[in-house]
Kinemage of the C-alpha trace (Angstrom):
@kinemage 1
@onewidth
@group {chain A} dominant
@subgroup {mainchain}
@vectorlist {calphas} color= white
{ca met a 1} P 138.495 90.677 103.823
{ca glu a 2} L 139.808 87.967 101.137
{ca his a 3} L 140.313 88.180 98.180
{ca arg a 4} L 140.450 85.295 97.251
{ca tyr a 5} L 140.471 84.125 92.618
{ca thr a 6} L 139.868 80.610 92.785
{ca asp a 7} L 137.748 78.098 95.524
{ca arg a 8} L 139.920 76.259 97.972
{ca lys a 9} L 139.438 72.869 98.707
{ca arg a 10} L 139.576 71.281 101.448
{ca met a 11} L 143.865 69.692 101.736
{ca val a 12} L 145.297 67.876 104.213
{ca leu a 13} L 149.027 68.178 103.064
{ca asp a 14} L 152.366 67.257 105.444
{ca val a 15} L 154.180 70.363 104.338
{ca val a 16} L 157.643 72.065 105.244
{ca val a 17} L 158.009 75.987 104.510
{ca val a 18} L 160.988 77.438 104.369
{ca cys a 19} L 161.223 80.648 104.489
{ca pro a 20} L 163.928 83.021 103.835
{ca cys a 21} L 164.083 85.015 107.370
{ca leu a 22} L 162.883 81.203 109.848
{ca gly a 23} L 164.225 78.582 108.159
{ca leu a 24} L 162.263 75.240 107.732
{ca val a 25} L 159.495 75.321 109.362
{ca arg a 26} L 156.595 72.002 109.831
{ca gly a 27} L 152.968 72.438 109.524
{ca gln a 28} L 149.869 70.746 107.392
{ca ser a 29} L 147.987 72.432 104.846
{ca val a 30} L 144.073 73.377 105.724
{ca asn a 31} L 143.051 74.280 102.109
{ca leu a 32} L 144.472 73.853 98.727
{ca gly a 33} L 143.008 75.824 95.554
{ca asn a 34} L 144.765 77.015 92.406
{ca gly a 35} L 146.187 81.060 93.276
{ca gly a 36} L 147.261 79.579 97.858
{ca met a 37} L 146.822 77.536 100.681
{ca phe a 38} L 146.542 77.911 104.671
{ca val a 39} L 148.771 76.176 105.950
{ca gln a 40} L 148.883 75.290 109.381
{ca thr a 41} L 152.129 75.865 111.708
{ca gly a 42} L 151.415 75.802 115.257
{ca cys a 43} L 152.819 78.088 117.057
{ca ile a 44} L 155.720 80.095 114.644
{ca thr a 45} L 153.890 83.199 112.328
{ca leu a 46} L 155.434 83.946 109.523
{ca pro a 47} L 155.323 87.840 108.444
{ca val a 48} L 152.921 89.390 105.877
{ca asn a 49} L 154.595 89.540 102.756
{ca ala a 50} L 157.608 87.111 103.179
{ca pro a 51} L 158.848 84.484 100.140
{ca val a 52} L 157.996 80.950 101.135
{ca lys a 53} L 158.530 77.566 99.518
{ca ile a 54} L 156.312 74.717 100.579
{ca his a 55} L 157.942 71.066 99.388
{ca phe a 56} L 155.301 68.765 99.910
{ca his a 57} L 154.476 64.771 98.539
{ca ser a 58} L 151.375 64.430 96.687
{ca pro a 59} L 149.618 61.131 96.715
{ca gly a 60} L 147.750 59.731 94.107
{ca pro a 61} L 147.869 57.986 91.058
{ca ala a 62} L 150.638 61.081 89.677
{ca ala a 63} L 151.959 60.821 93.261
{ca val a 64} L 155.014 63.709 93.286
{ca glu a 65} L 157.920 62.587 96.058
{ca asn a 66} L 159.291 66.468 96.605
{ca ala a 67} L 156.028 68.726 94.476
{ca glu a 68} L 157.877 72.200 95.572
{ca ile a 69} L 155.190 76.158 94.910
{ca thr a 70} L 156.616 79.039 95.913
{ca gly a 71} L 153.931 81.726 96.739
{ca met a 72} L 153.891 84.476 99.410
{ca val a 73} L 152.232 85.341 102.767
{ca val a 74} L 149.478 86.891 102.385
{ca his a 75} L 147.957 86.736 105.818
{ca gln a 76} L 148.495 85.086 109.326
{ca lys a 77} L 145.425 84.484 111.369
{ca asp a 78} L 144.292 80.897 113.130
{ca glu a 79} L 148.373 79.130 113.890
{ca gly a 80} L 148.929 79.764 110.329
{ca phe a 81} L 149.165 81.682 107.336
{ca gly a 82} L 147.833 82.345 103.970
{ca met a 83} L 149.894 82.063 100.907
{ca met a 84} L 149.374 83.375 97.486
{ca phe a 85} L 150.911 81.539 94.718
{ca asp a 86} L 153.589 82.968 92.196
{ca glu a 87} L 152.951 81.919 88.887
{ca leu a 88} L 153.075 78.321 88.143
{ca asp a 89} L 154.263 77.023 85.434
{ca gly a 90} L 152.528 74.061 83.184
{ca glu a 91} L 154.140 71.180 85.817
{ca his a 92} L 152.952 72.440 89.586
{ca arg a 93} L 149.700 73.630 87.635
{ca his a 94} L 149.281 69.892 86.754
{ca leu a 95} L 149.664 68.555 89.629
{ca leu a 96} L 147.349 71.150 91.773
{ca asp a 97} L 144.729 70.136 88.591
{ca gln a 98} L 144.973 66.547 89.721
{ca leu a 99} L 145.226 67.425 93.676
{ca leu a 100} L 142.352 69.151 92.711
{ca gly a 101} L 139.991 67.358 90.301
{ca asn a 102} L 139.866 64.220 91.826
{ca gly a 103} L 139.940 64.155 95.605
{ca glu a 104} L 142.049 61.425 95.937
{ca gly a 105} L 145.299 63.800 97.365
{ca gly a 106} L 146.168 64.773 101.301
{ca arg a 107} L 142.988 63.258 103.868
{ca glu a 108} L 139.547 64.113 104.371
{ca ala a 109} L 139.550 65.103 108.038
{ca ala a 110} L 141.820 67.651 109.406
{ca thr a 111} L 144.886 66.376 111.667
{ca pro a 112} L 146.244 68.460 114.448
{ca ala a 113} L 148.859 69.856 113.090
{ca ser a 114} L 152.712 69.579 113.212
{ca gln a 115} L 154.024 71.229 116.551
{ca gly a 116} L 155.569 74.073 114.316
{ca leu a 117} L 158.727 73.460 115.673
{ca pro a 118} L 161.408 75.041 113.651
{ca ile a 119} L 163.334 71.722 111.747
{ca thr a 120} L 167.414 71.161 112.627
{ca ala a 121} L 169.764 68.936 110.376
């Protein structure tokens, strides 16, 4: 059973996941809240309790070109993982408030996740 401290909002954003054990993985957020997000990664499985960094471009009037949020994988399911954010500073908290509050970020309808293939240089 999942225990969340905040509600989640459907939010589809293209993301790059940085995981020390796997490197870089493309994915898409499915939902987003002040405390975490679910990311579809296709066939790539990240270990529970792994530290991760999520990179994304925040859309909308206060767009951030390369936002980064750190956290930890808390569960695996449905071709993706749920993560809990680390403690957020004021700038990141403001970014999440904008994405969650005005609904202008991301795409309304879910689209198929990226292939979930590791990114190679």
